[in-house]
N, CA, C and O atoms as CSV, one atom per row, in Angstrom:
chain,resi,resn,atom,element,x,y,z
A,1,MET,N,N,70.427,205.516,-28.349
A,1,MET,CA,C,71.109,206.809,-28.461
A,1,MET,C,C,71.235,207.440,-27.074
A,1,MET,O,O,70.257,207.557,-26.336
A,2,SER,N,N,72.437,207.834,-26.745
A,2,SER,CA,C,72.568,208.481,-25.440
A,2,SER,C,C,72.138,209.931,-25.584
A,2,SER,O,O,72.343,210.552,-26.627
A,3,MET,N,N,71.541,210.461,-24.531
A,3,MET,CA,C,71.011,211.817,-24.601
A,3,MET,C,C,72.129,212.844,-24.748
A,3,MET,O,O,71.938,213.913,-25.327
A,4,SER,N,N,73.300,212.498,-24.211
A,4,SER,CA,C,74.396,213.445,-24.267
A,4,SER,C,C,75.655,212.693,-24.632
A,4,SER,O,O,75.947,211.639,-24.067
A,5,SER,N,N,76.397,213.234,-25.575
A,5,SER,CA,C,77.632,212.564,-25.969
A,5,SER,C,C,78.763,212.984,-25.029
A,5,SER,O,O,79.891,212.504,-25.139
A,6,GLN,N,N,78.442,213.878,-24.117
A,6,GLN,CA,C,79.474,214.378,-23.224
A,6,GLN,C,C,79.887,213.356,-22.186
A,6,GLN,O,O,79.052,212.659,-21.609
A,7,THR,N,N,81.157,213.278,-21.963
A,7,THR,CA,C,81.658,212.461,-20.863
A,7,THR,C,C,81.238,213.134,-19.576
A,7,THR,O,O,81.224,214.361,-19.474
A,8,SER,N,N,80.898,212.320,-18.596
A,8,SER,CA,C,80.511,212.932,-17.341
A,8,SER,C,C,81.724,213.585,-16.697
A,8,SER,O,O,82.851,213.109,-16.830
A,9,ILE,N,N,81.474,214.662,-16.012
A,9,ILE,CA,C,82.510,215.278,-15.200
A,9,ILE,C,C,81.973,215.298,-13.768
A,9,ILE,O,O,80.764,215.193,-13.564
A,10,PRO,N,N,82.848,215.429,-12.783
A,10,PRO,CA,C,82.369,215.330,-11.405
A,10,PRO,C,C,81.367,216.415,-11.046
A,10,PRO,O,O,81.457,217.547,-11.523
A,11,GLU,N,N,80.416,216.056,-10.204
A,11,GLU,CA,C,79.488,217.068,-9.665
A,11,GLU,C,C,80.261,217.944,-8.675
A,11,GLU,O,O,80.077,219.160,-8.625
A,12,ARG,N,N,81.120,217.303,-7.897
A,12,ARG,CA,C,81.994,218.021,-6.965
A,12,ARG,C,C,83.409,217.520,-7.142
A,12,ARG,O,O,83.642,216.322,-7.297
A,13,PHE,N,N,84.346,218.440,-7.117
A,13,PHE,CA,C,85.742,218.043,-7.204
A,13,PHE,C,C,86.581,219.124,-6.549
A,13,PHE,O,O,86.591,220.277,-6.980
A,14,LYS,N,N,87.282,218.727,-5.498
A,14,LYS,CA,C,88.100,219.674,-4.771
A,14,LYS,C,C,89.274,218.899,-4.221
A,14,LYS,O,O,89.087,217.873,-3.566
A,15,VAL,N,N,90.471,219.368,-4.475
A,15,VAL,CA,C,91.632,218.668,-3.964
A,15,VAL,C,C,92.702,219.682,-3.595
A,15,VAL,O,O,92.921,220.659,-4.312
A,16,LYS,N,N,93.374,219.439,-2.456
A,16,LYS,CA,C,94.401,220.370,-1.966
A,16,LYS,C,C,95.558,219.576,-1.409
A,16,LYS,O,O,95.387,218.480,-0.873
A,17,ILE,N,N,96.739,220.149,-1.545
A,17,ILE,CA,C,97.892,219.551,-0.883
A,17,ILE,C,C,98.874,220.654,-0.537
A,17,ILE,O,O,99.033,221.605,-1.303
A,18,GLY,N,N,99.524,220.543,0.589
A,18,GLY,CA,C,100.503,221.556,0.937
A,18,GLY,C,C,101.283,221.201,2.175
A,18,GLY,O,O,100.782,220.531,3.078
A,19,GLY,N,N,102.518,221.659,2.205
A,19,GLY,CA,C,103.359,221.420,3.369
A,19,GLY,C,C,103.206,222.530,4.379
A,19,GLY,O,O,102.615,223.577,4.113
A,20,PHE,N,N,103.755,222.269,5.539
A,20,PHE,CA,C,103.767,223.281,6.597
A,20,PHE,C,C,104.579,224.474,6.100
A,20,PHE,O,O,104.222,225.627,6.340
A,21,LEU,N,N,105.665,224.181,5.411
A,21,LEU,CA,C,106.473,225.209,4.778
A,21,LEU,C,C,106.385,224.977,3.277
A,21,LEU,O,O,106.172,223.848,2.833
A,22,GLY,N,N,106.547,226.025,2.504
A,22,GLY,CA,C,106.534,225.824,1.059
A,22,GLY,C,C,105.148,225.950,0.487
A,22,GLY,O,O,104.173,226.149,1.212
A,23,PRO,N,N,105.069,225.834,-0.822
A,23,PRO,CA,C,103.816,226.137,-1.512
A,23,PRO,C,C,102.725,225.105,-1.261
A,23,PRO,O,O,103.001,223.951,-0.936
A,24,SER,N,N,101.472,225.549,-1.422
A,24,SER,CA,C,100.359,224.609,-1.411
A,24,SER,C,C,99.581,224.777,-2.705
A,24,SER,O,O,99.597,225.840,-3.325
A,25,TYR,N,N,98.909,223.725,-3.094
A,25,TYR,CA,C,98.198,223.677,-4.375
A,25,TYR,C,C,96.759,223.280,-4.119
A,25,TYR,O,O,96.481,222.432,-3.270
A,26,SER,N,N,95.847,223.891,-4.852
A,26,SER,CA,C,94.463,223.456,-4.762
A,26,SER,C,C,93.804,223.508,-6.135
A,26,SER,O,O,94.175,224.309,-6.994
A,27,ILE,N,N,92.827,222.643,-6.316
A,27,ILE,CA,C,92.065,222.585,-7.571
A,27,ILE,C,C,90.613,222.413,-7.187
A,27,ILE,O,O,90.285,221.590,-6.333
A,28,ARG,N,N,89.738,223.189,-7.816
A,28,ARG,CA,C,88.315,222.969,-7.591
A,28,ARG,C,C,87.592,223.125,-8.923
A,28,ARG,O,O,88.048,223.830,-9.824
A,29,ILE,N,N,86.468,222.457,-9.019
A,29,ILE,CA,C,85.708,222.514,-10.263
A,29,ILE,C,C,84.700,223.651,-10.186
A,29,ILE,O,O,84.090,223.896,-9.145
A,30,LYS,N,N,84.541,224.331,-11.301
A,30,LYS,CA,C,83.539,225.381,-11.391
A,30,LYS,C,C,82.922,225.248,-12.768
A,30,LYS,O,O,83.588,225.475,-13.777
A,31,GLU,N,N,81.652,224.880,-12.812
A,31,GLU,CA,C,81.004,224.465,-14.052
A,31,GLU,C,C,81.845,223.360,-14.669
A,31,GLU,O,O,82.030,222.324,-14.032
A,32,ASN,N,N,82.369,223.535,-15.895
A,32,ASN,CA,C,83.189,222.424,-16.414
A,32,ASN,C,C,84.657,222.795,-16.501
A,32,ASN,O,O,85.414,222.192,-17.262
A,33,GLU,N,N,85.053,223.775,-15.729
A,33,GLU,CA,C,86.446,224.176,-15.701
A,33,GLU,C,C,87.046,223.891,-14.335
A,33,GLU,O,O,86.333,223.755,-13.341
A,34,LEU,N,N,88.352,223.807,-14.304
A,34,LEU,CA,C,89.055,223.642,-13.036
A,34,LEU,C,C,89.799,224.927,-12.700
A,34,LEU,O,O,90.474,225.509,-13.549
A,35,ILE,N,N,89.666,225.352,-11.467
A,35,ILE,CA,C,90.413,226.504,-10.975
A,35,ILE,C,C,91.619,225.956,-10.213
A,35,ILE,O,O,91.482,225.350,-9.151
A,36,TYR,N,N,92.789,226.181,-10.777
A,36,TYR,CA,C,94.036,225.682,-10.190
A,36,TYR,C,C,94.715,226.853,-9.497
A,36,TYR,O,O,94.895,227.920,-10.082
A,37,ARG,N,N,95.087,226.637,-8.248
A,37,ARG,CA,C,95.653,227.730,-7.477
A,37,ARG,C,C,96.922,227.281,-6.749
A,37,ARG,O,O,96.958,226.230,-6.111
A,38,VAL,N,N,97.949,228.103,-6.865
A,38,VAL,CA,C,99.197,227.867,-6.141
A,38,VAL,C,C,99.370,228.988,-5.140
A,38,VAL,O,O,99.377,230.164,-5.505
A,39,ASN,N,N,99.509,228.623,-3.878
A,39,ASN,CA,C,99.816,229.605,-2.842
A,39,ASN,C,C,101.288,229.482,-2.474
A,39,ASN,O,O,101.702,228.493,-1.868
A,40,GLU,N,N,102.071,230.480,-2.839
A,40,GLU,CA,C,103.480,230.455,-2.440
A,40,GLU,C,C,103.570,230.747,-0.946
A,40,GLU,O,O,104.367,230.145,-0.226
A,41,ASN,N,N,102.744,231.674,-0.502
A,41,ASN,CA,C,102.565,231.920,0.929
A,41,ASN,C,C,101.204,232.582,1.070
A,41,ASN,O,O,100.481,232.707,0.082
A,42,GLU,N,N,100.839,233.007,2.268
A,42,GLU,CA,C,99.463,233.472,2.485
A,42,GLU,C,C,99.022,234.578,1.545
A,42,GLU,O,O,97.879,234.594,1.087
A,43,ASP,N,N,99.937,235.511,1.253
A,43,ASP,CA,C,99.514,236.684,0.471
A,43,ASP,C,C,99.804,236.561,-1.005
A,43,ASP,O,O,99.387,237.404,-1.799
A,44,ASP,N,N,100.510,235.521,-1.375
A,44,ASP,CA,C,101.005,235.452,-2.739
A,44,ASP,C,C,100.465,234.198,-3.401
A,44,ASP,O,O,100.901,233.090,-3.088
A,45,TYR,N,N,99.523,234.365,-4.308
A,45,TYR,CA,C,99.021,233.180,-4.996
A,45,TYR,C,C,98.786,233.485,-6.455
A,45,TYR,O,O,98.615,234.640,-6.848
A,46,LYS,N,N,98.780,232.436,-7.253
A,46,LYS,CA,C,98.357,232.615,-8.631
A,46,LYS,C,C,97.321,231.571,-8.988
A,46,LYS,O,O,97.332,230.448,-8.483
A,47,GLU,N,N,96.429,231.973,-9.870
A,47,GLU,CA,C,95.305,231.125,-10.233
A,47,GLU,C,C,95.265,230.951,-11.742
A,47,GLU,O,O,95.497,231.902,-12.488
A,48,LEU,N,N,94.976,229.752,-12.184
A,48,LEU,CA,C,94.808,229.469,-13.604
A,48,LEU,C,C,93.505,228.711,-13.795
A,48,LEU,O,O,93.048,227.999,-12.901
A,49,VAL,N,N,92.920,228.872,-14.960
A,49,VAL,CA,C,91.737,228.087,-15.303
A,49,VAL,C,C,92.170,226.999,-16.288
A,49,VAL,O,O,92.812,227.285,-17.298
A,50,VAL,N,N,91.818,225.769,-15.987
A,50,VAL,CA,C,92.175,224.642,-16.836
A,50,VAL,C,C,90.886,223.966,-17.286
A,50,VAL,O,O,90.001,223.702,-16.473
A,51,THR,N,N,90.783,223.687,-18.577
A,51,THR,CA,C,89.609,222.977,-19.088
A,51,THR,C,C,90.054,221.644,-19.675
A,51,THR,O,O,90.484,221.589,-20.828
A,52,PRO,N,N,89.955,220.563,-18.891
A,52,PRO,CA,C,90.403,219.263,-19.401
A,52,PRO,C,C,89.525,218.772,-20.542
A,52,PRO,O,O,88.324,219.040,-20.576
A,53,SER,N,N,90.134,218.051,-21.474
A,53,SER,CA,C,89.374,217.436,-22.562
A,53,SER,C,C,88.560,216.269,-22.014
A,53,SER,O,O,88.801,215.794,-20.904
A,54,GLU,N,N,87.592,215.815,-22.808
A,54,GLU,CA,C,86.784,214.647,-22.421
A,54,GLU,C,C,87.681,213.454,-22.140
A,54,GLU,O,O,87.463,212.700,-21.192
A,55,GLU,N,N,88.695,213.297,-22.983
A,55,GLU,CA,C,89.600,212.161,-22.852
A,55,GLU,C,C,90.349,212.231,-21.516
A,55,GLU,O,O,90.532,211.217,-20.844
A,56,ARG,N,N,90.776,213.434,-21.146
A,56,ARG,CA,C,91.474,213.588,-19.864
A,56,ARG,C,C,90.563,213.264,-18.688
A,56,ARG,O,O,90.990,212.634,-17.720
A,57,TRP,N,N,89.292,213.700,-18.774
A,57,TRP,CA,C,88.345,213.368,-17.691
A,57,TRP,C,C,88.147,211.857,-17.604
A,57,TRP,O,O,88.102,211.282,-16.517
A,58,GLN,N,N,88.029,211.225,-18.775
A,58,GLN,CA,C,87.798,209.774,-18.807
A,58,GLN,C,C,88.981,209.026,-18.201
A,58,GLN,O,O,88.808,208.093,-17.416
A,59,ASN,N,N,90.181,209.450,-18.579
A,59,ASN,CA,C,91.393,208.817,-18.055
A,59,ASN,C,C,91.496,209.009,-16.546
A,59,ASN,O,O,91.929,208.114,-15.820
A,60,PHE,N,N,91.092,210.188,-16.089
A,60,PHE,CA,C,91.156,210.492,-14.664
A,60,PHE,C,C,90.182,209.602,-13.888
A,60,PHE,O,O,90.502,209.068,-12.826
A,61,LYS,N,N,88.984,209.464,-14.458
A,61,LYS,CA,C,87.970,208.635,-13.804
A,61,LYS,C,C,88.451,207.193,-13.702
A,61,LYS,O,O,88.290,206.539,-12.671
A,62,GLN,N,N,89.039,206.715,-14.782
A,62,GLN,CA,C,89.585,205.354,-14.804
A,62,GLN,C,C,90.700,205.225,-13.760
A,62,GLN,O,O,90.779,204.222,-13.051
A,63,ALA,N,N,91.542,206.227,-13.673
A,63,ALA,CA,C,92.648,206.207,-12.708
A,63,ALA,C,C,92.114,206.157,-11.277
A,63,ALA,O,O,92.641,205.419,-10.445
A,64,LEU,N,N,91.077,206.934,-10.988
A,64,LEU,CA,C,90.491,206.917,-9.636
A,64,LEU,C,C,90.022,205.509,-9.280
A,64,LEU,O,O,90.225,205.039,-8.161
A,65,ASP,N,N,89.386,204.837,-10.257
A,65,ASP,CA,C,88.925,203.465,-10.038
A,65,ASP,C,C,90.107,202.521,-9.815
A,65,ASP,O,O,90.101,201.703,-8.896
A,66,ASP,N,N,91.122,202.650,-10.676
A,66,ASP,CA,C,92.287,201.762,-10.593
A,66,ASP,C,C,93.036,201.945,-9.273
A,66,ASP,O,O,93.515,200.975,-8.685
A,67,ILE,N,N,93.133,203.175,-8.819
A,67,ILE,CA,C,93.859,203.492,-7.589
A,67,ILE,C,C,93.061,203.065,-6.352
A,67,ILE,O,O,93.633,202.807,-5.293
A,68,GLY,N,N,91.741,202.995,-6.498
A,68,GLY,CA,C,90.889,202.593,-5.385
A,68,GLY,C,C,90.522,203.741,-4.462
A,68,GLY,O,O,90.284,203.551,-3.270
A,69,VAL,N,N,90.480,204.942,-5.037
A,69,VAL,CA,C,90.197,206.154,-4.250
A,69,VAL,C,C,88.872,206.054,-3.487
A,69,VAL,O,O,88.740,206.577,-2.380
A,70,TRP,N,N,87.897,205.376,-4.094
A,70,TRP,CA,C,86.557,205.313,-3.478
A,70,TRP,C,C,86.561,204.527,-2.166
A,70,TRP,O,O,85.608,204.612,-1.391
A,71,GLN,N,N,87.611,203.772,-1.915
A,71,GLN,CA,C,87.712,202.985,-0.677
A,71,GLN,C,C,88.524,203.700,0.410
A,71,GLN,O,O,88.697,203.164,1.505
A,72,TRP,N,N,89.012,204.884,0.118
A,72,TRP,CA,C,89.870,205.547,1.103
A,72,TRP,C,C,89.102,205.890,2.368
A,72,TRP,O,O,87.893,206.121,2.334
A,73,ASN,N,N,89.821,205.919,3.486
A,73,ASN,CA,C,89.231,206.324,4.770
A,73,ASN,C,C,88.910,207.806,4.743
A,73,ASN,O,O,89.371,208.552,3.879
A,74,GLU,N,N,88.112,208.208,5.711
A,74,GLU,CA,C,87.793,209.626,5.829
A,74,GLU,C,C,88.995,210.416,6.343
A,74,GLU,O,O,89.199,211.575,5.980
A,75,GLU,N,N,89.791,209.760,7.203
A,75,GLU,CA,C,90.932,210.457,7.781
A,75,GLU,C,C,92.168,209.584,7.847
A,75,GLU,O,O,92.106,208.392,8.151
A,76,TYR,N,N,93.285,210.212,7.555
A,76,TYR,CA,C,94.595,209.595,7.728
A,76,TYR,C,C,95.368,210.482,8.694
A,76,TYR,O,O,96.116,211.363,8.270
A,77,PRO,N,N,95.188,210.249,10.003
A,77,PRO,CA,C,95.729,211.181,10.980
A,77,PRO,C,C,97.251,211.110,11.074
A,77,PRO,O,O,97.875,210.113,10.709
A,78,ASN,N,N,97.817,212.190,11.569
A,78,ASN,CA,C,99.256,212.313,11.721
A,78,ASN,C,C,99.800,211.229,12.656
A,78,ASN,O,O,99.375,211.132,13.807
A,79,PRO,N,N,100.744,210.411,12.160
A,79,PRO,CA,C,101.277,209.340,13.004
A,79,PRO,C,C,102.315,209.818,14.027
A,79,PRO,O,O,102.593,209.119,15.001
A,80,GLY,N,N,102.882,210.996,13.806
A,80,GLY,CA,C,103.881,211.541,14.729
A,80,GLY,C,C,103.584,213.011,14.918
A,80,GLY,O,O,102.448,213.443,14.725
A,81,ASP,N,N,104.582,213.784,15.292
A,81,ASP,CA,C,104.266,215.210,15.411
A,81,ASP,C,C,105.159,216.044,14.500
A,81,ASP,O,O,105.695,217.079,14.897
A,82,THR,N,N,105.303,215.562,13.271
A,82,THR,CA,C,106.100,216.301,12.291
A,82,THR,C,C,105.227,217.354,11.619
A,82,THR,O,O,104.011,217.197,11.508
A,83,ASP,N,N,105.863,218.416,11.179
A,83,ASP,CA,C,105.135,219.464,10.441
A,83,ASP,C,C,105.147,219.094,8.974
A,83,ASP,O,O,105.894,219.663,8.178
A,84,GLY,N,N,104.321,218.148,8.635
A,84,GLY,CA,C,104.435,217.588,7.295
A,84,GLY,C,C,103.413,218.132,6.330
A,84,GLY,O,O,103.002,219.290,6.392
A,85,THR,N,N,103.028,217.259,5.448
A,85,THR,CA,C,102.143,217.606,4.349
A,85,THR,C,C,100.708,217.268,4.711
A,85,THR,O,O,100.416,216.194,5.236
A,86,GLN,N,N,99.825,218.203,4.420
A,86,GLN,CA,C,98.400,217.952,4.593
A,86,GLN,C,C,97.726,217.903,3.235
A,86,GLN,O,O,98.102,218.629,2.316
A,87,TRP,N,N,96.747,217.058,3.120
A,87,TRP,CA,C,96.017,216.959,1.862
A,87,TRP,C,C,94.543,216.691,2.151
A,87,TRP,O,O,94.168,216.195,3.214
A,88,PHE,N,N,93.733,217.039,1.164
A,88,PHE,CA,C,92.285,216.913,1.298
A,88,PHE,C,C,91.708,216.643,-0.078
A,88,PHE,O,O,92.163,217.216,-1.068
A,89,LEU,N,N,90.727,215.789,-0.146
A,89,LEU,CA,C,90.025,215.661,-1.416
A,89,LEU,C,C,88.559,215.378,-1.177
A,89,LEU,O,O,88.169,214.720,-0.213
A,90,GLU,N,N,87.765,215.899,-2.089
A,90,GLU,CA,C,86.325,215.648,-2.067
A,90,GLU,C,C,85.891,215.501,-3.516
A,90,GLU,O,O,86.063,216.407,-4.332
A,91,ILE,N,N,85.325,214.338,-3.817
A,91,ILE,CA,C,84.877,214.080,-5.188
A,91,ILE,C,C,83.495,213.441,-5.132
A,91,ILE,O,O,83.250,212.512,-4.363
A,92,GLU,N,N,82.615,213.954,-5.952
A,92,GLU,CA,C,81.310,213.316,-6.143
A,92,GLU,C,C,81.146,213.158,-7.640
A,92,GLU,O,O,81.196,214.131,-8.392
A,93,TRP,N,N,80.945,211.899,-8.070
A,93,TRP,CA,C,80.958,211.632,-9.501
A,93,TRP,C,C,80.068,210.434,-9.788
A,93,TRP,O,O,80.315,209.335,-9.294
A,94,ASP,N,N,79.047,210.649,-10.577
A,94,ASP,CA,C,78.131,209.561,-10.948
A,94,ASP,C,C,77.642,208.769,-9.740
A,94,ASP,O,O,77.672,207.538,-9.740
A,95,GLY,N,N,77.195,209.478,-8.719
A,95,GLY,CA,C,76.601,208.801,-7.573
A,95,GLY,C,C,77.586,208.248,-6.559
A,95,GLY,O,O,77.180,207.675,-5.549
A,96,ARG,N,N,78.875,208.415,-6.818
A,96,ARG,CA,C,79.864,207.960,-5.830
A,96,ARG,C,C,80.515,209.179,-5.188
A,96,ARG,O,O,80.758,210.193,-5.844
A,97,THR,N,N,80.788,209.059,-3.901
A,97,THR,CA,C,81.343,210.184,-3.172
A,97,THR,C,C,82.525,209.737,-2.332
A,97,THR,O,O,82.490,208.673,-1.713
A,98,ILE,N,N,83.560,210.541,-2.312
A,98,ILE,CA,C,84.668,210.310,-1.392
A,98,ILE,C,C,85.075,211.648,-0.785
A,98,ILE,O,O,85.180,212.659,-1.479
A,99,LYS,N,N,85.297,211.627,0.502
A,99,LYS,CA,C,85.837,212.802,1.184
A,99,LYS,C,C,86.927,212.268,2.093
A,99,LYS,O,O,86.659,211.443,2.967
A,100,SER,N,N,88.145,212.728,1.896
A,100,SER,CA,C,89.261,212.151,2.624
A,100,SER,C,C,90.272,213.237,2.951
A,100,SER,O,O,90.444,214.199,2.202
A,101,TYR,N,N,90.939,213.059,4.090
A,101,TYR,CA,C,91.894,214.047,4.550
A,101,TYR,C,C,93.083,213.326,5.169
A,101,TYR,O,O,92.920,212.301,5.831
A,102,GLY,N,N,94.277,213.863,4.952
A,102,GLY,CA,C,95.449,213.246,5.562
A,102,GLY,C,C,96.421,214.283,6.070
A,102,GLY,O,O,96.528,215.383,5.527
A,103,ASP,N,N,97.129,213.915,7.123
A,103,ASP,CA,C,98.148,214.771,7.708
A,103,ASP,C,C,99.406,213.926,7.866
A,103,ASP,O,O,99.551,213.175,8.831
A,104,ASP,N,N,100.320,214.064,6.892
A,104,ASP,CA,C,101.564,213.295,6.922
A,104,ASP,C,C,101.307,211.797,6.943
A,104,ASP,O,O,102.095,211.035,7.503
A,105,ASN,N,N,100.217,211.378,6.339
A,105,ASN,CA,C,99.850,209.977,6.331
A,105,ASN,C,C,99.046,209.727,5.050
A,105,ASN,O,O,98.257,210.574,4.631
A,106,TYR,N,N,99.249,208.566,4.438
A,106,TYR,CA,C,98.704,208.334,3.097
A,106,TYR,C,C,98.098,206.942,2.980
A,106,TYR,O,O,98.520,206.014,3.670
A,107,PRO,N,N,97.103,206.801,2.101
A,107,PRO,CA,C,96.484,205.490,1.896
A,107,PRO,C,C,97.396,204.534,1.138
A,107,PRO,O,O,98.203,204.951,0.307
A,108,THR,N,N,97.255,203.247,1.438
A,108,THR,CA,C,97.926,202.206,0.662
A,108,THR,C,C,96.903,201.615,-0.311
A,108,THR,O,O,95.780,202.111,-0.407
A,109,THR,N,N,97.284,200.561,-1.030
A,109,THR,CA,C,96.414,200.043,-2.102
A,109,THR,C,C,95.009,199.692,-1.639
A,109,THR,O,O,94.050,199.889,-2.386
A,110,ASP,N,N,94.865,199.169,-0.409
A,110,ASP,CA,C,93.508,198.804,0.032
A,110,ASP,C,C,92.874,199.909,0.870
A,110,ASP,O,O,91.821,199.704,1.475
A,111,GLY,N,N,93.511,201.081,0.906
A,111,GLY,CA,C,92.924,202.217,1.620
A,111,GLY,C,C,93.359,202.342,3.070
A,111,GLY,O,O,93.048,203.335,3.728
A,112,THR,N,N,94.084,201.332,3.583
A,112,THR,CA,C,94.534,201.455,4.969
A,112,THR,C,C,95.668,202.477,5.065
A,112,THR,O,O,96.402,202.669,4.095
A,113,PRO,N,N,95.822,203.136,6.213
A,113,PRO,CA,C,96.859,204.148,6.359
A,113,PRO,C,C,98.253,203.526,6.332
A,113,PRO,O,O,98.469,202.443,6.875
A,114,GLU,N,N,99.183,204.213,5.704
A,114,GLU,CA,C,100.558,203.738,5.672
A,114,GLU,C,C,101.286,204.076,6.983
A,114,GLU,O,O,102.259,203.419,7.352
A,115,ASN,N,N,100.793,205.118,7.681
A,115,ASN,CA,C,101.415,205.572,8.931
A,115,ASN,C,C,102.902,205.860,8.770
A,115,ASN,O,O,103.740,205.434,9.565
A,116,ASN,N,N,103.186,206.598,7.712
A,116,ASN,CA,C,104.556,206.915,7.362
A,116,ASN,C,C,104.517,208.260,6.648
A,116,ASN,O,O,103.692,208.459,5.757
A,117,PRO,N,N,105.404,209.199,7.029
A,117,PRO,CA,C,105.350,210.516,6.390
A,117,PRO,C,C,105.791,210.515,4.922
A,117,PRO,O,O,105.598,211.508,4.221
A,118,GLU,N,N,106.376,209.417,4.454
A,118,GLU,CA,C,106.718,209.326,3.033
A,118,GLU,C,C,105.444,209.080,2.234
A,118,GLU,O,O,104.564,208.341,2.675
A,119,LEU,N,N,105.345,209.700,1.056
A,119,LEU,CA,C,104.186,209.459,0.191
A,119,LEU,C,C,104.116,207.975,-0.159
A,119,LEU,O,O,105.124,207.369,-0.523
A,120,SER,N,N,102.927,207.396,-0.047
A,120,SER,CA,C,102.758,205.997,-0.450
A,120,SER,C,C,102.694,205.922,-1.977
A,120,SER,O,O,102.315,206.898,-2.625
A,121,PRO,N,N,103.065,204.763,-2.564
A,121,PRO,CA,C,102.933,204.606,-4.018
A,121,PRO,C,C,101.510,204.877,-4.499
A,121,PRO,O,O,101.315,205.453,-5.570
A,122,THR,N,N,100.522,204.466,-3.716
A,122,THR,CA,C,99.117,204.702,-4.069
A,122,THR,C,C,98.839,206.199,-4.180
A,122,THR,O,O,98.187,206.654,-5.120
A,123,PHE,N,N,99.343,206.954,-3.210
A,123,PHE,CA,C,99.097,208.397,-3.225
A,123,PHE,C,C,99.887,209.069,-4.344
A,123,PHE,O,O,99.401,210.018,-4.959
A,124,GLU,N,N,101.101,208.586,-4.613
A,124,GLU,CA,C,101.880,209.087,-5.756
A,124,GLU,C,C,101.093,208.901,-7.053
A,124,GLU,O,O,101.065,209.788,-7.906
A,125,ASN,N,N,100.453,207.737,-7.189
A,125,ASN,CA,C,99.643,207.473,-8.383
A,125,ASN,C,C,98.489,208.453,-8.495
A,125,ASN,O,O,98.148,208.910,-9.585
A,126,PHE,N,N,97.893,208.768,-7.354
A,126,PHE,CA,C,96.801,209.740,-7.341
A,126,PHE,C,C,97.301,211.120,-7.782
A,126,PHE,O,O,96.672,211.775,-8.613
A,127,LEU,N,N,98.432,211.557,-7.223
A,127,LEU,CA,C,98.990,212.865,-7.594
A,127,LEU,C,C,99.324,212.921,-9.086
A,127,LEU,O,O,99.099,213.934,-9.748
A,128,GLU,N,N,99.861,211.821,-9.595
A,128,GLU,CA,C,100.205,211.741,-11.010
A,128,GLU,C,C,98.941,211.853,-11.870
A,128,GLU,O,O,98.947,212.526,-12.901
A,129,ALA,N,N,97.864,211.195,-11.444
A,129,ALA,CA,C,96.592,211.256,-12.178
A,129,ALA,C,C,96.048,212.688,-12.189
A,129,ALA,O,O,95.522,213.151,-13.201
A,130,VAL,N,N,96.179,213.384,-11.056
A,130,VAL,CA,C,95.732,214.784,-10.982
A,130,VAL,C,C,96.572,215.643,-11.918
A,130,VAL,O,O,96.035,216.484,-12.640
A,131,ARG,N,N,97.886,215.437,-11.910
A,131,ARG,CA,C,98.764,216.232,-12.791
A,131,ARG,C,C,98.412,216.020,-14.256
A,131,ARG,O,O,98.420,216.968,-15.041
A,132,LYS,N,N,98.101,214.779,-14.629
A,132,LYS,CA,C,97.707,214.504,-16.019
A,132,LYS,C,C,96.412,215.225,-16.363
A,132,LYS,O,O,96.266,215.770,-17.457
A,133,LEU,N,N,95.472,215.224,-15.420
A,133,LEU,CA,C,94.189,215.889,-15.644
A,133,LEU,C,C,94.394,217.387,-15.916
A,133,LEU,O,O,93.714,217.967,-16.763
A,134,ILE,N,N,95.332,218.003,-15.195
A,134,ILE,CA,C,95.545,219.444,-15.345
A,134,ILE,C,C,96.692,219.767,-16.310
A,134,ILE,O,O,97.238,220.870,-16.303
A,135,GLY,N,N,97.039,218.785,-17.132
A,135,GLY,CA,C,97.989,219.046,-18.212
A,135,GLY,C,C,99.428,219.204,-17.751
A,135,GLY,O,O,100.208,219.946,-18.349
A,136,GLY,N,N,99.770,218.501,-16.684
A,136,GLY,CA,C,101.163,218.491,-16.265
A,136,GLY,C,C,101.590,219.643,-15.364
A,136,GLY,O,O,102.779,219.815,-15.096
A,137,LEU,N,N,100.630,220.427,-14.899
A,137,LEU,CA,C,100.988,221.487,-13.938
A,137,LEU,C,C,101.466,220.842,-12.631
A,137,LEU,O,O,101.197,219.673,-12.353
A,138,LYS,N,N,102.173,221.637,-11.854
A,138,LYS,CA,C,102.736,221.122,-10.609
A,138,LYS,C,C,101.630,220.857,-9.590
A,138,LYS,O,O,100.741,221.684,-9.386
A,139,PHE,N,N,101.703,219.699,-8.963
A,139,PHE,CA,C,100.732,219.378,-7.910
A,139,PHE,C,C,101.335,218.310,-7.043
A,139,PHE,O,O,101.295,217.127,-7.383
A,140,ARG,N,N,101.920,218.736,-5.871
A,140,ARG,CA,C,102.493,217.734,-4.978
A,140,ARG,C,C,102.773,218.316,-3.610
A,140,ARG,O,O,103.259,217.610,-2.726
């Protein structure tokens, strides 16, 4: 008998993405809820609380494994000097930890940098997994 029928949720979960211009999005965990925040600009933001179901957490965890997030580098530095998209994530879940940051650069399937300002398919998959976790809210 397992002591808890609850699906594990991350001990730490924080993810942000945003362009130099235009809105930025962030999500952080607080107890078992997610605080989703959209910043249209510095002074204008809206916040929502999202409580994913156990099934959504499970699917998200599986997606992180499938995408290979745990192998990502700590940094994906800007390959040029474009004012592009910056992103950050920090996840600690069942003894595994990832902290990764990118500036107009994204991981490929094995975690190596794509060195291209276009979103990599791997990173698109990650964004899609995050959107599913938060019930289809905008996150890109």
